[in-house]
Gaussian input, Z-matrix of N, CA and C with variables (Angstrom, degrees):
# hf/3-21g

backbone

0 1
 N
 C     1     B1
 C     2     B2     1     A1
 N     3     B3     2     A2     1     D1
 C     4     B4     3     A3     2     D2
 C     5     B5     4     A4     3     D3
 N     6     B6     5     A5     4     D4
 C     7     B7     6     A6     5     D5
 C     8     B8     7     A7     6     D6
 N     9     B9     8     A8     7     D7
 C    10    B10     9     A9     8     D8
 C    11    B11    10    A10     9     D9
 N    12    B12    11    A11    10    D10
 C    13    B13    12    A12    11    D11
 C    14    B14    13    A13    12    D12
 N    15    B15    14    A14    13    D13
 C    16    B16    15    A15    14    D14
 C    17    B17    16    A16    15    D15
 N    18    B18    17    A17    16    D16
 C    19    B19    18    A18    17    D17
 C    20    B20    19    A19    18    D18
 N    21    B21    20    A20    19    D19
 C    22    B22    21    A21    20    D20
 C    23    B23    22    A22    21    D21
 N    24    B24    23    A23    22    D22
 C    25    B25    24    A24    23    D23
 C    26    B26    25    A25    24    D24
 N    27    B27    26    A26    25    D25
 C    28    B28    27    A27    26    D26
 C    29    B29    28    A28    27    D27
 N    30    B30    29    A29    28    D28
 C    31    B31    30    A30    29    D29
 C    32    B32    31    A31    30    D30
 N    33    B33    32    A32    31    D31
 C    34    B34    33    A33    32    D32
 C    35    B35    34    A34    33    D33
 N    36    B36    35    A35    34    D34
 C    37    B37    36    A36    35    D35
 C    38    B38    37    A37    36    D36
 N    39    B39    38    A38    37    D37
 C    40    B40    39    A39    38    D38
 C    41    B41    40    A40    39    D39
 N    42    B42    41    A41    40    D40
 C    43    B43    42    A42    41    D41
 C    44    B44    43    A43    42    D42
 N    45    B45    44    A44    43    D43
 C    46    B46    45    A45    44    D44
 C    47    B47    46    A46    45    D45
 N    48    B48    47    A47    46    D46
 C    49    B49    48    A48    47    D47
 C    50    B50    49    A49    48    D48
 N    51    B51    50    A50    49    D49
 C    52    B52    51    A51    50    D50
 C    53    B53    52    A52    51    D51
 N    54    B54    53    A53    52    D52
 C    55    B55    54    A54    53    D53
 C    56    B56    55    A55    54    D54
 N    57    B57    56    A56    55    D55
 C    58    B58    57    A57    56    D56
 C    59    B59    58    A58    57    D57
 N    60    B60    59    A59    58    D58
 C    61    B61    60    A60    59    D59
 C    62    B62    61    A61    60    D60
 N    63    B63    62    A62    61    D61
 C    64    B64    63    A63    62    D62
 C    65    B65    64    A64    63    D63
 N    66    B66    65    A65    64    D64
 C    67    B67    66    A66    65    D65
 C    68    B68    67    A67    66    D66
 N    69    B69    68    A68    67    D67
 C    70    B70    69    A69    68    D68
 C    71    B71    70    A70    69    D69
 N    72    B72    71    A71    70    D70
 C    73    B73    72    A72    71    D71
 C    74    B74    73    A73    72    D72
 N    75    B75    74    A74    73    D73
 C    76    B76    75    A75    74    D74
 C    77    B77    76    A76    75    D75
 N    78    B78    77    A77    76    D76
 C    79    B79    78    A78    77    D77
 C    80    B80    79    A79    78    D78
 N    81    B81    80    A80    79    D79
 C    82    B82    81    A81    80    D80
 C    83    B83    82    A82    81    D81
 N    84    B84    83    A83    82    D82
 C    85    B85    84    A84    83    D83
 C    86    B86    85    A85    84    D84
 N    87    B87    86    A86    85    D85
 C    88    B88    87    A87    86    D86
 C    89    B89    88    A88    87    D87
 N    90    B90    89    A89    88    D88
 C    91    B91    90    A90    89    D89
 C    92    B92    91    A91    90    D90
 N    93    B93    92    A92    91    D91
 C    94    B94    93    A93    92    D92
 C    95    B95    94    A94    93    D93
 N    96    B96    95    A95    94    D94
 C    97    B97    96    A96    95    D95
 C    98    B98    97    A97    96    D96
 N    99    B99    98    A98    97    D97
 C   100   B100    99    A99    98    D98
 C   101   B101   100   A100    99    D99
 N   102   B102   101   A101   100   D100
 C   103   B103   102   A102   101   D101
 C   104   B104   103   A103   102   D102
 N   105   B105   104   A104   103   D103
 C   106   B106   105   A105   104   D104
 C   107   B107   106   A106   105   D105
 N   108   B108   107   A107   106   D106
 C   109   B109   108   A108   107   D107
 C   110   B110   109   A109   108   D108
 N   111   B111   110   A110   109   D109
 C   112   B112   111   A111   110   D110
 C   113   B113   112   A112   111   D111
 N   114   B114   113   A113   112   D112
 C   115   B115   114   A114   113   D113
 C   116   B116   115   A115   114   D114
 N   117   B117   116   A116   115   D115
 C   118   B118   117   A117   116   D116
 C   119   B119   118   A118   117   D117
 N   120   B120   119   A119   118   D118
 C   121   B121   120   A120   119   D119
 C   122   B122   121   A121   120   D120
 N   123   B123   122   A122   121   D121
 C   124   B124   123   A123   122   D122
 C   125   B125   124   A124   123   D123
 N   126   B126   125   A125   124   D124
 C   127   B127   126   A126   125   D125
 C   128   B128   127   A127   126   D126
 N   129   B129   128   A128   127   D127
 C   130   B130   129   A129   128   D128
 C   131   B131   130   A130   129   D129
 N   132   B132   131   A131   130   D130
 C   133   B133   132   A132   131   D131
 C   134   B134   133   A133   132   D132
 N   135   B135   134   A134   133   D133
 C   136   B136   135   A135   134   D134
 C   137   B137   136   A136   135   D135
 N   138   B138   137   A137   136   D136
 C   139   B139   138   A138   137   D137
 C   140   B140   139   A139   138   D138
 N   141   B141   140   A140   139   D139
 C   142   B142   141   A141   140   D140
 C   143   B143   142   A142   141   D141
 N   144   B144   143   A143   142   D142
 C   145   B145   144   A144   143   D143
 C   146   B146   145   A145   144   D144
 N   147   B147   146   A146   145   D145
 C   148   B148   147   A147   146   D146
 C   149   B149   148   A148   147   D147
 N   150   B150   149   A149   148   D148
 C   151   B151   150   A150   149   D149
 C   152   B152   151   A151   150   D150
 N   153   B153   152   A152   151   D151
 C   154   B154   153   A153   152   D152
 C   155   B155   154   A154   153   D153
 N   156   B156   155   A155   154   D154
 C   157   B157   156   A156   155   D155
 C   158   B158   157   A157   156   D156
 N   159   B159   158   A158   157   D157
 C   160   B160   159   A159   158   D158
 C   161   B161   160   A160   159   D159
 N   162   B162   161   A161   160   D160
 C   163   B163   162   A162   161   D161
 C   164   B164   163   A163   162   D162
 N   165   B165   164   A164   163   D163
 C   166   B166   165   A165   164   D164
 C   167   B167   166   A166   165   D165
 N   168   B168   167   A167   166   D166
 C   169   B169   168   A168   167   D167
 C   170   B170   169   A169   168   D168
 N   171   B171   170   A170   169   D169
 C   172   B172   171   A171   170   D170
 C   173   B173   172   A172   171   D171
 N   174   B174   173   A173   172   D172
 C   175   B175   174   A174   173   D173
 C   176   B176   175   A175   174   D174
 N   177   B177   176   A176   175   D175
 C   178   B178   177   A177   176   D176
 C   179   B179   178   A178   177   D177
 N   180   B180   179   A179   178   D178
 C   181   B181   180   A180   179   D179
 C   182   B182   181   A181   180   D180
 N   183   B183   182   A182   181   D181
 C   184   B184   183   A183   182   D182
 C   185   B185   184   A184   183   D183
 N   186   B186   185   A185   184   D184
 C   187   B187   186   A186   185   D185
 C   188   B188   187   A187   186   D186
 N   189   B189   188   A188   187   D187
 C   190   B190   189   A189   188   D188
 C   191   B191   190   A190   189   D189
 N   192   B192   191   A191   190   D190
 C   193   B193   192   A192   191   D191
 C   194   B194   193   A193   192   D192
 N   195   B195   194   A194   193   D193
 C   196   B196   195   A195   194   D194
 C   197   B197   196   A196   195   D195
 N   198   B198   197   A197   196   D196
 C   199   B199   198   A198   197   D197
 C   200   B200   199   A199   198   D198
 N   201   B201   200   A200   199   D199
 C   202   B202   201   A201   200   D200
 C   203   B203   202   A202   201   D201
 N   204   B204   203   A203   202   D202
 C   205   B205   204   A204   203   D203
 C   206   B206   205   A205   204   D204
 N   207   B207   206   A206   205   D205
 C   208   B208   207   A207   206   D206
 C   209   B209   208   A208   207   D207
 N   210   B210   209   A209   208   D208
 C   211   B211   210   A210   209   D209
 C   212   B212   211   A211   210   D210
 N   213   B213   212   A212   211   D211
 C   214   B214   213   A213   212   D212
 C   215   B215   214   A214   213   D213
 N   216   B216   215   A215   214   D214
 C   217   B217   216   A216   215   D215
 C   218   B218   217   A217   216   D216
 N   219   B219   218   A218   217   D217
 C   220   B220   219   A219   218   D218
 C   221   B221   220   A220   219   D219
 N   222   B222   221   A221   220   D220
 C   223   B223   222   A222   221   D221
 C   224   B224   223   A223   222   D222
 N   225   B225   224   A224   223   D223
 C   226   B226   225   A225   224   D224
 C   227   B227   226   A226   225   D225
 N   228   B228   227   A227   226   D226
 C   229   B229   228   A228   227   D227
 C   230   B230   229   A229   228   D228
 N   231   B231   230   A230   229   D229
 C   232   B232   231   A231   230   D230
 C   233   B233   232   A232   231   D231
 N   234   B234   233   A233   232   D232
 C   235   B235   234   A234   233   D233
 C   236   B236   235   A235   234   D234
 N   237   B237   236   A236   235   D235
 C   238   B238   237   A237   236   D236
 C   239   B239   238   A238   237   D237
 N   240   B240   239   A239   238   D238
 C   241   B241   240   A240   239   D239
 C   242   B242   241   A241   240   D240

   B1=1.4481
   B2=1.5275
   B3=1.3157
   B4=1.4645
   B5=1.5193
   B6=1.3134
   B7=1.4638
   B8=1.5211
   B9=1.3156
   B10=1.4660
   B11=1.5106
   B12=1.3267
   B13=1.4620
   B14=1.5288
   B15=1.3306
   B16=1.4673
   B17=1.5259
   B18=1.3205
   B19=1.4670
   B20=1.5263
   B21=1.3312
   B22=1.4617
   B23=1.5237
   B24=1.3294
   B25=1.4703
   B26=1.5224
   B27=1.3304
   B28=1.4618
   B29=1.5223
   B30=1.3182
   B31=1.4676
   B32=1.5291
   B33=1.3067
   B34=1.4653
   B35=1.5290
   B36=1.3097
   B37=1.4639
   B38=1.5264
   B39=1.3233
   B40=1.4712
   B41=1.5218
   B42=1.3355
   B43=1.4698
   B44=1.5251
   B45=1.3044
   B46=1.4720
   B47=1.5255
   B48=1.3159
   B49=1.4793
   B50=1.5284
   B51=1.3062
   B52=1.4599
   B53=1.5112
   B54=1.3149
   B55=1.4686
   B56=1.5250
   B57=1.3341
   B58=1.4647
   B59=1.5269
   B60=1.3040
   B61=1.4595
   B62=1.5254
   B63=1.3194
   B64=1.4636
   B65=1.5262
   B66=1.3162
   B67=1.4724
   B68=1.5292
   B69=1.3354
   B70=1.4757
   B71=1.5253
   B72=1.3331
   B73=1.4601
   B74=1.5109
   B75=1.3249
   B76=1.4647
   B77=1.5245
   B78=1.3137
   B79=1.4660
   B80=1.5242
   B81=1.3368
   B82=1.4649
   B83=1.5282
   B84=1.3279
   B85=1.4643
   B86=1.5211
   B87=1.3190
   B88=1.4674
   B89=1.5274
   B90=1.3250
   B91=1.4686
   B92=1.5287
   B93=1.3010
   B94=1.4647
   B95=1.5128
   B96=1.3234
   B97=1.4647
   B98=1.5321
   B99=1.3308
   B100=1.4688
   B101=1.5229
   B102=1.3375
   B103=1.4599
   B104=1.5132
   B105=1.3355
   B106=1.4610
   B107=1.5220
   B108=1.3309
   B109=1.4536
   B110=1.5309
   B111=1.3385
   B112=1.4690
   B113=1.5230
   B114=1.3352
   B115=1.4698
   B116=1.5228
   B117=1.3177
   B118=1.4606
   B119=1.5254
   B120=1.3329
   B121=1.4653
   B122=1.5271
   B123=1.3266
   B124=1.4709
   B125=1.5213
   B126=1.3282
   B127=1.4626
   B128=1.5261
   B129=1.3439
   B130=1.4645
   B131=1.5234
   B132=1.3297
   B133=1.4695
   B134=1.5235
   B135=1.3170
   B136=1.4579
   B137=1.5278
   B138=1.3218
   B139=1.4556
   B140=1.5168
   B141=1.3128
   B142=1.4561
   B143=1.5289
   B144=1.3018
   B145=1.4599
   B146=1.5244
   B147=1.3267
   B148=1.4680
   B149=1.5295
   B150=1.3216
   B151=1.4693
   B152=1.5219
   B153=1.3246
   B154=1.4633
   B155=1.5279
   B156=1.3123
   B157=1.4681
   B158=1.5173
   B159=1.3277
   B160=1.4636
   B161=1.5230
   B162=1.3280
   B163=1.4685
   B164=1.5223
   B165=1.3168
   B166=1.4661
   B167=1.5228
   B168=1.3198
   B169=1.4630
   B170=1.5254
   B171=1.3146
   B172=1.4613
   B173=1.5307
   B174=1.3272
   B175=1.4638
   B176=1.5197
   B177=1.3147
   B178=1.4678
   B179=1.5281
   B180=1.3128
   B181=1.4649
   B182=1.5237
   B183=1.3259
   B184=1.4646
   B185=1.5271
   B186=1.3244
   B187=1.4601
   B188=1.5195
   B189=1.3418
   B190=1.4654
   B191=1.5279
   B192=1.3139
   B193=1.4638
   B194=1.5253
   B195=1.3233
   B196=1.4649
   B197=1.5242
   B198=1.3180
   B199=1.4582
   B200=1.5159
   B201=1.3177
   B202=1.4660
   B203=1.5215
   B204=1.3219
   B205=1.4639
   B206=1.5298
   B207=1.3256
   B208=1.4536
   B209=1.5247
   B210=1.3385
   B211=1.4606
   B212=1.5153
   B213=1.3386
   B214=1.4625
   B215=1.5258
   B216=1.3176
   B217=1.4640
   B218=1.5286
   B219=1.3199
   B220=1.4620
   B221=1.5180
   B222=1.3393
   B223=1.4700
   B224=1.5214
   B225=1.3231
   B226=1.4718
   B227=1.5276
   B228=1.3381
   B229=1.4597
   B230=1.5387
   B231=1.3255
   B232=1.4551
   B233=1.5183
   B234=1.3114
   B235=1.4723
   B236=1.5106
   B237=1.2811
   B238=1.4660
   B239=1.5051
   B240=1.3288
   B241=1.4744
   B242=1.4974
   A1=109.72
   A2=116.23
   A3=119.92
   A4=111.92
   A5=116.63
   A6=119.96
   A7=111.19
   A8=117.55
   A9=120.89
   A10=111.95
   A11=117.04
   A12=120.37
   A13=110.87
   A14=117.38
   A15=120.40
   A16=111.65
   A17=117.14
   A18=118.82
   A19=110.97
   A20=117.54
   A21=119.92
   A22=111.70
   A23=117.59
   A24=120.44
   A25=109.78
   A26=117.01
   A27=121.11
   A28=110.83
   A29=116.67
   A30=120.98
   A31=110.71
   A32=117.29
   A33=120.24
   A34=111.84
   A35=117.55
   A36=121.00
   A37=112.44
   A38=117.38
   A39=121.45
   A40=113.55
   A41=118.58
   A42=122.99
   A43=111.79
   A44=114.98
   A45=123.34
   A46=107.91
   A47=117.51
   A48=118.83
   A49=111.81
   A50=115.97
   A51=120.49
   A52=113.11
   A53=116.63
   A54=120.74
   A55=112.27
   A56=117.55
   A57=119.79
   A58=111.36
   A59=117.11
   A60=121.41
   A61=110.73
   A62=116.50
   A63=121.26
   A64=112.50
   A65=118.35
   A66=120.65
   A67=113.18
   A68=120.39
   A69=117.62
   A70=112.78
   A71=116.61
   A72=119.38
   A73=112.54
   A74=116.84
   A75=120.64
   A76=110.09
   A77=117.10
   A78=119.92
   A79=110.24
   A80=116.42
   A81=119.36
   A82=112.26
   A83=117.75
   A84=120.45
   A85=114.40
   A86=119.15
   A87=121.70
   A88=109.65
   A89=116.96
   A90=120.63
   A91=112.49
   A92=117.61
   A93=121.60
   A94=113.19
   A95=116.84
   A96=118.89
   A97=111.02
   A98=117.07
   A99=119.08
   A100=110.30
   A101=117.12
   A102=120.22
   A103=111.92
   A104=115.89
   A105=119.96
   A106=110.65
   A107=116.82
   A108=120.77
   A109=111.24
   A110=116.67
   A111=120.21
   A112=110.79
   A113=116.10
   A114=119.02
   A115=111.94
   A116=116.89
   A117=119.90
   A118=111.14
   A119=116.55
   A120=119.52
   A121=111.56
   A122=117.18
   A123=120.13
   A124=110.15
   A125=116.46
   A126=119.76
   A127=112.28
   A128=116.74
   A129=120.18
   A130=111.79
   A131=116.65
   A132=124.74
   A133=112.18
   A134=116.44
   A135=121.76
   A136=106.74
   A137=115.49
   A138=122.05
   A139=112.15
   A140=118.54
   A141=120.79
   A142=111.83
   A143=117.78
   A144=120.76
   A145=111.06
   A146=117.54
   A147=120.08
   A148=110.95
   A149=117.81
   A150=120.36
   A151=109.94
   A152=116.65
   A153=120.71
   A154=111.38
   A155=118.23
   A156=119.83
   A157=111.26
   A158=118.10
   A159=120.80
   A160=111.56
   A161=116.68
   A162=120.12
   A163=109.81
   A164=117.62
   A165=121.11
   A166=110.54
   A167=117.22
   A168=121.89
   A169=110.86
   A170=117.79
   A171=121.02
   A172=110.54
   A173=117.02
   A174=120.98
   A175=111.04
   A176=117.31
   A177=120.70
   A178=111.49
   A179=117.35
   A180=120.01
   A181=111.61
   A182=117.20
   A183=120.67
   A184=110.00
   A185=117.40
   A186=120.93
   A187=111.17
   A188=117.94
   A189=120.94
   A190=111.45
   A191=116.25
   A192=120.29
   A193=110.56
   A194=117.22
   A195=120.31
   A196=110.90
   A197=117.58
   A198=120.62
   A199=112.15
   A200=117.20
   A201=119.75
   A202=111.54
   A203=116.99
   A204=119.61
   A205=111.41
   A206=117.61
   A207=120.30
   A208=111.73
   A209=117.52
   A210=120.36
   A211=111.64
   A212=116.87
   A213=120.54
   A214=111.44
   A215=117.26
   A216=120.17
   A217=111.58
   A218=115.82
   A219=120.62
   A220=111.84
   A221=116.29
   A222=122.45
   A223=106.69
   A224=118.66
   A225=120.00
   A226=111.35
   A227=116.39
   A228=119.29
   A229=111.12
   A230=114.79
   A231=120.61
   A232=111.40
   A233=116.43
   A234=121.23
   A235=108.90
   A236=115.65
   A237=121.68
   A238=109.09
   A239=116.61
   A240=120.93
   A241=110.49
   D1=-48.98
   D2=-178.84
   D3=-67.01
   D4=-36.04
   D5=178.84
   D6=-65.20
   D7=-44.63
   D8=178.95
   D9=-65.06
   D10=-42.85
   D11=179.20
   D12=-67.29
   D13=-42.06
   D14=-179.71
   D15=-65.20
   D16=-37.68
   D17=179.44
   D18=-68.31
   D19=-34.86
   D20=177.59
   D21=-72.00
   D22=-36.27
   D23=174.93
   D24=-64.51
   D25=-42.86
   D26=177.29
   D27=-59.88
   D28=-43.61
   D29=-178.34
   D30=-64.43
   D31=-39.85
   D32=179.81
   D33=-71.51
   D34=-42.14
   D35=-174.51
   D36=-73.77
   D37=-43.79
   D38=-175.06
   D39=-98.72
   D40=-2.04
   D41=-178.74
   D42=55.12
   D43=43.74
   D44=176.81
   D45=-124.71
   D46=164.56
   D47=177.36
   D48=-65.21
   D49=139.81
   D50=178.07
   D51=-68.65
   D52=-16.95
   D53=179.58
   D54=-65.73
   D55=-18.88
   D56=177.79
   D57=-63.88
   D58=-28.45
   D59=177.33
   D60=-99.22
   D61=-38.37
   D62=-173.04
   D63=-67.35
   D64=-45.35
   D65=-173.56
   D66=-66.58
   D67=-47.85
   D68=176.12
   D69=-62.98
   D70=-32.88
   D71=177.89
   D72=-67.09
   D73=-39.07
   D74=178.06
   D75=-66.08
   D76=-38.29
   D77=179.09
   D78=-60.77
   D79=-37.88
   D80=179.23
   D81=-73.43
   D82=-27.05
   D83=-176.09
   D84=-90.70
   D85=-16.24
   D86=-176.67
   D87=-66.16
   D88=129.81
   D89=-176.19
   D90=-82.61
   D91=69.74
   D92=-178.12
   D93=-68.12
   D94=-33.64
   D95=-178.61
   D96=-67.62
   D97=-33.22
   D98=178.68
   D99=-70.84
   D100=-37.04
   D101=174.97
   D102=-63.65
   D103=-40.52
   D104=177.28
   D105=-64.47
   D106=-41.69
   D107=178.67
   D108=-63.80
   D109=-38.04
   D110=178.00
   D111=-61.29
   D112=-47.92
   D113=178.32
   D114=-65.10
   D115=-35.12
   D116=177.75
   D117=-63.08
   D118=-41.90
   D119=177.90
   D120=-67.65
   D121=-33.83
   D122=177.34
   D123=-64.78
   D124=-43.74
   D125=-179.51
   D126=-70.32
   D127=-24.10
   D128=175.51
   D129=-84.20
   D130=-2.45
   D131=179.55
   D132=64.28
   D133=34.02
   D134=173.47
   D135=-100.49
   D136=87.38
   D137=-168.69
   D138=-66.10
   D139=-47.83
   D140=-175.59
   D141=-64.72
   D142=-41.19
   D143=178.88
   D144=-69.30
   D145=-35.05
   D146=178.10
   D147=-69.39
   D148=-37.07
   D149=176.67
   D150=-66.31
   D151=-41.16
   D152=179.99
   D153=-63.27
   D154=-46.17
   D155=179.01
   D156=-71.57
   D157=-29.83
   D158=176.02
   D159=-65.76
   D160=-39.83
   D161=176.89
   D162=-66.39
   D163=-38.92
   D164=176.17
   D165=-62.00
   D166=-41.07
   D167=178.99
   D168=-63.07
   D169=-46.58
   D170=179.88
   D171=-63.89
   D172=-39.35
   D173=178.10
   D174=-62.01
   D175=-43.09
   D176=179.01
   D177=-65.97
   D178=-39.35
   D179=179.32
   D180=-67.32
   D181=-39.31
   D182=177.07
   D183=-65.45
   D184=-38.06
   D185=178.25
   D186=-64.85
   D187=-37.47
   D188=177.16
   D189=-63.85
   D190=-45.90
   D191=-179.44
   D192=-65.91
   D193=-42.61
   D194=178.72
   D195=-63.89
   D196=-37.98
   D197=177.69
   D198=-63.68
   D199=-40.15
   D200=177.15
   D201=-66.85
   D202=-40.17
   D203=179.25
   D204=-66.56
   D205=-41.79
   D206=178.20
   D207=-71.04
   D208=-29.00
   D209=173.58
   D210=-65.05
   D211=-35.28
   D212=175.76
   D213=-70.16
   D214=-28.37
   D215=175.01
   D216=-74.08
   D217=-36.01
   D218=-179.31
   D219=-67.70
   D220=-49.61
   D221=175.14
   D222=-126.13
   D223=106.35
   D224=-177.30
   D225=-61.82
   D226=147.39
   D227=178.60
   D228=-64.74
   D229=162.19
   D230=-177.26
   D231=-61.65
   D232=-40.67
   D233=177.18
   D234=-146.93
   D235=151.57
   D236=179.71
   D237=-82.94
   D238=146.98
   D239=177.60
   D240=-92.96

């Protein structure tokens, strides 16, 4: 939420694309280690633990997308695409 709102404030104030702030922030927030752990459990044939971490991974990804969408509601983007 804060990342999406901050990138839109940056875009409005400096007249630059909001992606300059949004994209590096998303790279830092993406749960890559949990995805790696999920695949590691799959290759170890630990099905229940891999399903559990996979659900955690999907939940985190949905939370990231929802945060960006609500950040756009909080501070509207400079222009619509």
